[in-house]
C-alpha positions as CSV (number, residue, x, y, z in Angstrom):
1,M,123.7,96.1,110.5
2,F,120.6,97.8,111.9
3,K,122.2,98.9,115.2
4,F,119.9,101.9,114.9
5,F,117.1,100.1,116.7
6,K,119.4,99.4,119.7
7,R,120.3,103.1,119.8
8,I,116.6,104.2,119.8
9,G,115.9,101.7,122.6
10,T,118.8,103.1,124.5
11,V,117.7,106.6,124.1
12,V,114.1,105.8,125.2
13,N,114.9,103.5,128.0
14,S,118.2,104.6,129.7
15,E,120.2,107.3,128.0
16,L,118.1,110.2,129.1
17,N,118.2,109.1,132.7
18,S,122.0,108.3,132.4
19,M,122.9,111.7,131.0
20,L,120.9,113.5,133.7
21,D,122.7,111.3,136.4
22,K,126.0,112.3,134.8
23,A,125.1,116.0,134.7
24,E,125.4,115.9,130.9
25,D,123.8,118.6,128.8
26,P,120.5,117.1,127.6
27,V,120.2,119.5,124.6
28,K,123.7,118.6,123.3
29,M,123.2,114.9,124.0
30,L,119.9,114.8,122.1
31,D,121.4,116.5,119.1
32,Q,124.2,113.9,119.2
33,F,121.7,111.1,119.3
34,M,119.9,112.5,116.3
35,R,123.2,112.7,114.4
36,D,123.9,109.0,115.3
37,M,120.4,108.1,114.0
38,E,120.9,110.0,110.8
39,A,124.3,108.2,110.2
40,D,122.6,104.8,110.8
41,I,119.8,105.7,108.3
42,R,122.4,106.6,105.7
43,E,124.2,103.3,106.3
44,A,121.0,101.4,106.0
45,E,120.0,103.2,102.8
46,S,123.4,102.3,101.3
47,A,122.8,98.6,102.3
48,V,119.3,98.6,100.8
49,A,120.6,100.1,97.6
50,K,123.3,97.4,97.2
51,Q,120.7,94.7,97.9
52,I,118.3,96.1,95.3
53,A,121.2,96.2,92.8
54,N,122.0,92.6,93.6
55,E,118.3,91.6,93.2
56,K,118.1,93.3,89.8
57,M,121.4,91.6,88.7
58,L,120.1,88.2,89.6
59,K,116.7,89.0,87.9
60,R,118.5,89.9,84.7
61,K,120.6,86.7,84.7
62,Y,117.6,84.6,85.4
63,D,115.7,86.3,82.6
64,D,118.6,85.7,80.2
65,A,118.9,82.0,81.2
66,Q,115.1,81.5,80.8
67,A,115.2,83.2,77.4
68,L,118.0,80.8,76.4
69,V,115.9,77.9,77.5
70,D,113.1,79.0,75.2
71,K,115.5,79.7,72.4
72,R,117.0,76.2,72.6
73,Q,113.5,74.7,72.6
74,Q,112.7,76.5,69.4
75,Q,116.0,75.5,67.8
76,A,115.5,71.8,68.7
77,E,112.1,72.0,67.0
78,K,113.6,73.5,63.9
79,A,116.3,70.9,63.8
80,I,113.7,68.1,64.0
81,E,111.7,69.7,61.2
82,A,115.0,69.9,59.2
83,G,115.7,66.2,59.9
84,D,118.8,66.9,61.9
85,E,118.3,64.8,65.0
86,D,121.9,65.3,66.3
87,L,121.6,69.1,66.2
88,A,118.2,68.8,67.9
89,R,119.8,66.6,70.6
90,R,122.6,69.1,71.3
91,A,120.0,71.9,71.5
92,L,118.0,70.0,74.0
93,Q,121.1,69.1,76.1
94,D,122.0,72.8,76.3
95,K,118.4,73.6,77.1
96,K,118.6,71.2,80.0
97,N,121.8,72.9,81.3
98,Q,120.2,76.3,80.9
99,E,117.1,75.2,82.8
100,E,119.3,74.0,85.7
101,Q,121.1,77.3,85.8
102,A,117.8,79.2,85.5
103,T,116.4,77.2,88.5
104,V,119.5,78.2,90.6
105,L,119.2,81.8,89.5
106,K,115.5,81.9,90.2
107,E,116.1,80.6,93.8
108,S,118.8,83.2,94.3
109,Y,116.6,85.9,92.9
110,D,113.7,85.0,95.0
111,R,115.9,85.1,98.2
112,A,117.3,88.5,97.1
113,L,113.8,89.8,96.4
114,T,112.6,88.8,99.9
115,D,115.7,90.3,101.5
116,S,115.2,93.6,99.6
117,R,111.6,93.8,100.7
118,N,112.6,93.1,104.3
119,L,115.4,95.7,104.2
120,R,113.0,98.2,102.7
121,Q,110.5,97.6,105.4
122,K,113.1,98.0,108.2
123,L,114.4,101.2,106.6
124,D,110.9,102.6,106.5
125,E,110.5,101.7,110.2
126,M,113.8,103.3,110.9
127,K,112.8,106.6,109.2
128,K,109.4,106.5,111.0
129,E,111.0,106.0,114.4
130,Y,113.5,108.7,113.5
131,Q,110.7,111.2,112.8
132,E,109.1,110.2,116.1
133,M,112.3,110.7,118.0
134,K,112.9,114.0,116.2
135,L,109.5,115.3,117.5
136,K,110.3,114.0,120.9
137,K,113.8,115.6,120.9
138,D,112.2,119.0,120.1
139,S,109.8,118.6,123.0
140,L,112.6,117.5,125.3
141,K,114.8,120.3,124.3
142,A,112.0,122.8,125.0
143,R,111.4,121.3,128.3
144,A,115.1,121.3,129.2
145,E,115.5,125.0,128.2
146,S,112.4,125.9,130.2
147,A,113.7,124.0,133.3
148,K,117.1,125.7,133.0
149,T,115.5,129.1,132.8
150,R,113.2,128.4,135.8
151,T,116.2,127.1,137.8
152,K,118.3,130.2,136.9
153,M,115.4,132.5,137.8
154,N,114.8,130.7,141.1
155,R,118.5,130.9,142.0
156,T,118.5,134.5,141.2
157,M,115.4,135.3,143.3
158,S,116.6,133.2,146.2
159,G,119.9,135.1,146.1
160,I,118.4,138.5,146.2
161,S,117.7,138.4,149.9
162,N,121.3,137.6,150.6
163,D,122.7,139.8,147.9
164,E,125.5,142.2,148.9
165,S,124.0,145.1,146.8
166,K,120.7,144.8,148.6
167,R,122.4,144.9,152.0
168,G,124.4,147.9,150.8
169,F,121.1,149.6,149.6
170,E,119.6,149.1,153.0
171,R,122.7,150.6,154.7
172,M,122.4,153.7,152.5
173,E,118.8,154.0,153.3
174,E,119.6,154.0,157.0
175,K,122.2,156.7,156.4
176,V,119.8,158.9,154.6
177,M,117.3,158.5,157.4
178,Q,120.1,159.4,159.9
179,Y,121.0,162.5,157.8
180,E,117.3,163.6,157.9
181,A,117.1,163.1,161.7
182,E,120.3,165.1,162.1
183,A,119.0,167.9,160.0
184,E,115.7,168.1,162.0
185,T,117.7,168.1,165.3
186,S,120.0,170.9,164.0
187,E,116.9,173.0,163.1
188,D,115.5,172.5,166.6
189,L,118.8,173.4,168.2
190,S,119.1,176.5,166.0
191,E,115.7,177.7,167.0
192,S,116.3,177.2,170.7
193,S,119.6,179.0,170.6
194,R,118.3,182.4,169.4
195,T,119.3,185.4,171.6
196,L,117.2,188.3,172.7
197,D,118.8,190.5,170.1
198,D,117.8,188.0,167.4
199,E,114.3,188.1,168.6
200,F,114.1,191.9,168.7
201,A,115.7,192.1,165.3
202,A,112.9,189.9,164.0
203,L,110.3,192.2,165.6
204,E,111.9,195.2,164.0
205,K,111.9,193.5,160.7
206,D,108.2,192.7,161.1
207,G,107.7,196.5,161.9
208,V,109.3,197.6,158.7
209,D,107.1,195.3,156.7
210,D,104.0,196.7,158.4
211,E,105.1,200.3,157.6
212,L,105.9,199.4,154.0
213,A,102.4,197.9,153.6
214,A,100.8,201.0,155.1
215,L,102.7,203.2,152.7
216,K,101.7,201.2,149.6
217,K,98.1,201.4,150.8
218,K,98.3,205.2,151.1
219,L,99.7,205.6,147.7
220,G,97.2,203.2,146.2
221,K,99.9,200.7,145.1
222,E,98.5,197.7,146.8
């Protein structure tokens, strides 16, 4: 009936290792274990409730039988006082029968009471262990999520050095550097290929600028 304790032992001693070996999802498995435990507790609560009901029923029957014993005793006394010995004898005979029945019922009630107490105690233990496992489950789930996150991050970081986008970025950087080098080379070549006419044209341009500056000075427009 109380297979719950076997399940708890399994979870603590082997299931966690087993589910890791089988590459099972620890978070999902832990949730399933807790649902199994909750189902076992509900089953145990139902059994305890039935046992308590049986205990109360036996107690009621025992009390009724014992009350009838007391009643027959009083009736026998009244019959003797009334001088009716035969009636008193019949009352005492029924009293004896009721005493035998009360004795049997008392034994059954005592056993039922002991069973109820034991079942209540086991149910309390089950609930206590369930709460302990619930706390442990929350801790294990947090650890599992943290480990999964770290693993994912490590895989991502380790893959960056081999990532195609990074290699492509490096290629584009090399191309930009190549463009820059080509531009500098082009400027150098352009400077070296200037003709005499180009150089004289530059000088003439410089002369105009000087003349313009002198004119502005003369007119006070500097």
